[in-house]
N, C-alpha and C positions, 0 to 999 in steps of 0.2 A: 658295601656290600660284599657279597665272598667270590671273590672270581676265579672264571674259569672253572667253574664247580658245576656239577653236573644234576641238571634239575630232575626236582624229587615227584614235586605230584603238579599236575598242572590244572587248575578249574577254569575250565569255559561257559561262560553265560550259562551259568545252573542257575537252573529255578526250583524250589524246594515246597511242596505245599501239601494238606491232606482234608479230607472228606469230615467236615462238620457230620454232628447225628440228624443234623435238621438236611441233609442230605446239600448241602451248599459246601462252596469250595473255600478253603480260609487258604491261600498266597502267604507263603510268611520269608522266602527268598528270593531277588529277583535279580538276573542279569546278573550273576555277583559273577569275579573273574579273580584269581590272584594267582601267583607263583611259590610253589616254595624251594629253595637247593638245598640241598647237602649239605649241612653244616650251618645253615639259616636257622633264627627262630625270631616266629613272629606272633603277636599278639592281636587278639580279636577285643575290642571295647565296645561297649551297645548300653544301654541301657536296658533293664532287665525287662525278660520277654519279648523282644526285640528277633531273636533267631539264631542268639550264640551257639547254643549247647544243639541245635537242629542241624546245624551249620558241621559243626565238629560230627555228628553222628551217620550223620550223610556219608560221608569221607571214607568213616569204619564202617557200611553200610547196612548202618540197622534201621536209619532207613531212606528209603526210595528218592532220588530226585524225578523230578518231574520231565525237565528238558533240558540241556547245555551234558557235555563231559567231567567228571575226574578222574585222572590218568596217572599215575604210578609209574616213577620211571620211562617216560614217553620215551618210544622212539626204541626202548629197550624191554625185551623178553625176560622179565626179571619182576621172583614176586617179594612184596616188600616185608617184612617184622616189621613190625603195626604195637604197639605198648599202649597203656592209654589208662590215667587217672581221671577217674569220678570223681561231683564233688563228696560220694557219700563211699565210701569204704567198700569195698570191692574182695575184703581179703576169708579165704575159705575158714568159717569157724571150727568144721573139725582137722583141721591142720594148726601146729605150730608156727612160730611166728619163720623161724627158719623154713618150711617145710614151705610156706609158701610162698620166698623168698624162690626158694630154688626150685618151685614150680614147673617154670617155663620153659622152654625146649633149647632151646640153645644152654642154659645155663646148669640144666639138669645133665646135660652129658658131657658136663665141665672135669675132670677129675677135683679140684681147687672148688670147688663149688663151692663145699663149708666154708670156707678160708674165706672167703669171695664174700658169705654173705656176713659173716664177721665184719670186713671192714665195714660193708652198707653198712651195716647195723651202727658200726660208734661213728662213721662217718655222720650220720644221722642222728649222732648226740642220743640214739638206744642201744647202748651196749649191755649183753645179757638179761635181753630179753630172748632169746634164742628157744629154749622150749616154753613159755608162756603160749597164751591160746588165746588169739584175737579179744574175747570177752573179758580176758587180764589189762586189755591196755583200755589208759584213755583214749577219747577221741582224737585227738592229737596226737598221740604215738600210734594211733593207728594208721592217717593217713600218712607219716612217711614210712611206717608197713610199706603200705600200698605204691609211692613213689621209690623207694630202693628195690623193691619186687621189676617195677618195672625197669629200672636203669640195667637190673640183673640179665637181662632176660638180650643185652645188647643192640637193642632197636635200630631201622636205619631212621624211624620217626618217631618222635612220644607226645603225644598228646595229652593236654592236661587243660582238664576242666574243674576253675579254681579250686586247685591243689593244694595250698593251702588255708583253704578258707576255716578249719579249726586247729589252729596253730596261735598262743600268744604271738606278738612281737617278737619278742627275741627269738624263737625255734624259728620262728619263721624266716626272718635276714639270713638265721644258720642254712635252715634248708636251703633257701635262693642263691646265697653264696657257694654252696657245697653243687648243687644243680649246674647251677652257670659254669662252673669249675669242667663237671663231666660233660656236660651239649659243648665246650670246645674240644674240649680235649676227647673225645670218641666222634667228634663230622657230628652230632645227630640231627636231623631235622626237627626242630622244636612247633607243634602249635600251641596256643596256650591261646583260652577265654578265664579272663579275670574282671573283676568291676577295680581291680584295684591298679591305679591308675601311675603309681613308683613301681612299685613289682615288675607291670610291663616293661616301664622304661628301662628299669637294672636288666631285663632279664630278655630287651630282645633288640632285633636287627633293625624289623617293621610294625608299624602299628597301624593296622586297619584297624576304621571307627565307621560301624553299622549303624545308618540311619533309615529312616521311612517305612514305609507300610504297604505294598511290604517289602525287606531291605538290603539295601545294595550295601556298598562299600560307600562312603561320602568322604571322604579322609581315607590317604595314604600320609602316616609320616615316616623318615626314615630315619632312624634311631646312632648310627652310628659314626656317620659325620660332623660329632662335635666328640672334645677334646676335653675329658671331664677328669682326668686324673685317674686313680686307681679304681681298685672296684668297690673297695670299703668309703672312696674320699667320692666317690661320683655322687652318693644320694645329698652329700650338702654341696654340690656345685651348682653357682645360682645359675648358670645355663640352664642345670637339670630342670630344677624346681617352676624357672619359669615355664619351659615345655610342661610341666606337669601342669600348673597350674591356666594353659591354654587348651590344653586336654581337657580339663573338668570343665573347664566355661566352654565347649563344643559339647561335650557332654550333658551338662543342665541347658542348654537352648536342644539340644535335640531332643532330651526328656520335654519340652515345656511343649517343641510343638506335635510330639507322641500322643503327649497330652491333649491337646487343643483337637489332635485329628478324630482320637478315640472319642470323645465327648462328643465331637459332631456325629462319627456315625452313627454311637448309641442313638442320638436325639432321633436321629433319623428313623433308626429302626422303631424307637418307640411311635415315634410319626403315623408309622407305616400301618403297625400291629393296631392301633386305634381304631 
């Protein structure tokens, strides 16, 4: 835990859902509580379709909440600077790589913005791509430019929705390592959704597992109370690997319960319609 840090976001008793085309209401998230402090990194894990991305989108005000509250800088009147990286690239196709990176309000006003963009591209191992357009990049390169653009705007919070999904193993490890360095140095509050348990353990102070239908937090894991050596070493630490296996077993059980419940509800609906 990062002590004596300002709470950045307080999520209290949040319920999220949406109306179906048949007029019924689908409850996705139920009574969810989560606090994130400045400089902390939190990962959200859960099976596909459980509501992880829905939660992120509600935090960004893309999806309204049904009830509860999502409060930034509680007790302080301050607008947060939010950067988000989605599963698929959102680069502007009519702008070059360099123009995409310096598009944000903060970096655009910086006289050293071109040098900053060059450094980010080098750090993410895609140098000399400044003048290329997104259509000239591979999927993995686009994703790294998306992350570089998000960091370039000096966010208070960095929201990542499976950001490394298009990267090969070696580039993913390198990008995770650099991202961890940046969020530590700049004390960026980070909220990550991923299916990769190793990635969550490597990047996070806390891991929250979503389960149930509607979903809520079923397990909280405090990561940084362990001593796993340097960042390069910790993936191979025995305790790291044991915790990874424990989390994967928990997710497998959640998947079994979710599948059983889904099949039961489908059978019930079939009987009702007969």
